[in-house]
C-alpha positions as CSV (number, residue, x, y, z in Angstrom):
1,M,3.9,-1.0,-24.3
2,P,4.1,-3.7,-21.1
3,N,1.0,-6.0,-20.7
4,R,-1.8,-4.4,-18.1
5,T,-2.8,-6.6,-16.1
6,N,-5.9,-6.9,-14.5
7,V,-7.8,-7.3,-10.9
8,S,-8.9,-10.7,-11.7
9,Q,-4.7,-11.9,-12.8
10,I,-4.0,-10.6,-9.2
11,R,-5.1,-12.2,-5.2
12,I,-4.8,-10.4,-2.8
13,E,-3.9,-12.9,0.5
14,P,-3.7,-11.8,4.2
15,W,-0.1,-11.3,5.0
16,A,1.1,-14.4,6.6
17,D,4.1,-15.4,8.4
18,A,5.6,-17.3,5.0
19,D,5.2,-14.1,4.1
20,L,8.7,-12.4,5.8
21,D,11.4,-13.7,2.8
22,L,9.1,-10.9,0.5
23,L,9.5,-7.8,2.7
24,Y,13.3,-8.5,2.6
25,R,12.9,-8.7,-1.6
26,L,11.4,-5.5,-1.0
27,N,13.8,-3.7,1.0
28,V,15.8,-2.9,-1.9
29,P,17.2,0.8,-2.7
30,E,15.0,0.6,-5.8
31,M,11.5,0.2,-4.1
32,L,12.5,2.2,-1.0
33,E,14.1,5.5,-3.1
34,H,10.5,7.7,-2.1
35,L,10.4,6.0,1.1
36,G,14.0,6.9,3.4
37,G,15.9,3.8,1.9
38,P,16.2,-0.3,3.1
39,E,15.5,-0.8,6.9
40,T,17.5,-2.7,9.1
41,E,17.2,-6.4,9.6
42,E,15.5,-5.1,13.2
43,Q,13.2,-3.1,11.2
44,I,12.2,-5.7,8.7
45,L,11.7,-8.2,12.0
46,A,9.6,-5.4,14.1
47,R,7.2,-4.3,9.9
48,H,7.0,-8.4,10.0
49,K,5.5,-8.5,13.5
50,R,2.8,-5.5,12.6
51,Y,1.8,-6.9,9.3
52,M,1.4,-10.1,11.0
53,E,-0.9,-8.3,13.9
54,I,-3.4,-4.9,12.1
55,G,-5.6,-7.7,10.9
56,G,-5.8,-9.1,14.1
57,K,-6.5,-6.3,16.4
58,G,-9.2,-4.6,13.7
59,T,-7.3,-1.8,12.2
60,G,-6.5,-2.2,8.9
61,R,-5.4,-5.8,7.0
62,M,-1.5,-5.8,4.9
63,F,-1.9,-8.7,2.5
64,S,0.7,-10.2,0.0
65,I,-0.1,-10.0,-4.2
66,F,0.3,-12.7,-5.6
67,L,0.3,-12.8,-9.4
68,L,-1.8,-16.0,-10.8
69,P,-2.4,-19.0,-12.6
70,E,1.7,-19.1,-11.2
71,L,0.5,-17.9,-7.7
72,E,4.1,-15.7,-8.0
73,K,4.4,-13.2,-4.5
74,V,4.8,-10.2,-6.0
75,G,4.8,-7.4,-3.3
76,N,2.0,-6.2,-1.0
77,I,-0.6,-3.8,-0.2
78,G,-2.4,-3.2,2.8
79,Y,-4.5,-0.3,4.5
80,W,-4.3,0.9,8.1
81,E,-6.2,3.2,10.7
82,R,-4.7,7.0,11.0
83,V,-6.2,9.7,12.6
84,W,-5.2,12.7,10.0
85,Q,-6.6,16.5,10.1
86,E,-8.9,14.9,13.2
87,E,-10.4,11.9,11.3
88,T,-9.7,8.5,11.3
89,M,-9.3,7.1,7.7
90,Y,-7.5,4.3,6.3
91,E,-4.1,5.5,4.2
92,M,-3.1,2.5,2.0
93,G,0.4,1.7,0.7
94,W,2.0,-0.5,-1.4
95,G,4.9,-2.3,-3.6
96,V,5.9,-4.4,-5.7
97,L,9.0,-5.8,-6.7
98,P,10.8,-3.9,-9.7
99,P,10.7,-7.1,-12.6
100,F,6.6,-6.6,-12.0
101,Q,5.9,-3.1,-11.7
102,G,4.6,-0.8,-14.8
103,K,2.2,-3.9,-16.3
104,G,-0.7,-2.7,-13.6
105,I,-0.1,-4.9,-10.8
106,A,0.0,-2.5,-8.1
107,A,-3.9,-0.7,-9.3
108,A,-5.3,-3.9,-9.3
109,A,-4.3,-5.0,-6.3
110,A,-5.4,-1.3,-5.0
111,A,-8.2,-1.9,-6.4
112,A,-9.0,-5.1,-4.1
113,A,-7.7,-3.8,-1.0
114,I,-10.2,-1.1,-1.6
115,A,-12.8,-3.1,-2.4
116,R,-11.9,-5.2,1.3
117,A,-11.5,-1.8,2.7
118,G,-14.5,-0.9,1.8
119,A,-16.7,-3.9,2.4
120,E,-15.7,-3.4,6.3
121,Q,-18.2,-0.1,6.5
122,K,-16.4,1.1,9.3
123,I,-14.4,3.8,8.3
124,R,-15.6,6.8,5.6
125,H,-12.1,7.8,3.5
126,I,-9.0,5.9,2.5
127,H,-6.0,8.0,1.8
128,A,-2.6,7.5,0.2
129,Y,0.4,9.7,0.7
130,P,3.2,8.6,-2.7
131,S,6.1,11.5,-2.6
132,V,5.3,14.1,-4.7
133,D,8.6,12.4,-6.7
134,N,6.7,9.7,-7.3
135,P,5.5,9.5,-11.1
136,A,3.9,5.8,-10.8
137,S,2.3,5.6,-7.3
138,N,0.1,9.0,-8.0
139,A,-0.3,7.7,-11.3
140,I,-1.7,5.0,-10.2
141,C,-4.3,6.7,-7.3
142,R,-5.5,9.5,-10.4
143,K,-6.3,6.0,-12.3
144,L,-8.1,4.3,-9.2
145,G,-10.3,7.8,-9.1
146,F,-8.8,9.5,-5.2
147,L,-9.3,13.0,-5.2
148,L,-5.9,14.9,-4.8
149,V,-6.0,16.6,-1.8
150,A,-3.3,18.9,-1.6
151,E,0.8,18.9,-1.2
152,C,1.6,17.7,2.2
153,E,5.0,17.1,4.8
154,F,5.2,13.8,6.4
155,E,7.8,12.9,8.9
156,Y,9.3,10.0,7.3
157,P,11.0,8.0,7.6
158,P,11.5,9.1,11.6
159,G,13.4,12.0,11.3
160,S,13.3,13.0,8.4
161,M,10.7,15.3,6.0
162,M,9.1,14.1,3.1
163,R,6.8,16.1,0.7
164,C,3.9,13.9,-0.3
165,N,0.4,14.2,-2.5
166,D,-2.8,13.6,-0.1
167,W,-5.2,11.4,-2.4
168,R,-8.6,10.5,-1.1
169,L,-11.2,8.0,-1.9
170,E,-14.7,7.4,-0.6
171,L,-15.3,4.3,1.2
172,N,-19.2,4.8,1.0
173,A,-18.6,3.2,4.7
174,T,-21.6,4.4,7.0
175,T,-20.0,6.5,9.6
């Protein structure tokens, strides 16, 4: 059984220009098999630009995940506003590089990101939409106390429908 990671063993930092290399490292088939496959150079650069801008817009946050004490970049995590079934909420997503998967890093980073989203006192719910065929991401949602709302269809990437689980967590916001 792999060693498990807790929140004190990772750090999430706001997405920075220097994190573009991390996007390239995350853009591999085994990381994106549930999300339509690797992106083109143009798509990666556009994603990096969105990640750089989201915090300044006040519509979410993107972070790189660092493993402590080495400060090695091992993944990304973030949340962003979206309207789903007439509710403005946060959607959350993450990715951890293959050598670091199965150690609890994504769950620890998600817990840290959820704490930051909740501290904003802006949005009531945060949702995650992992593919029904992605047992690891669904297990993270379960472990963190998300409620499984339903299966749903998402268009992602554009032009391709995917079957997802809609997981929801209360952020205890005042709105």
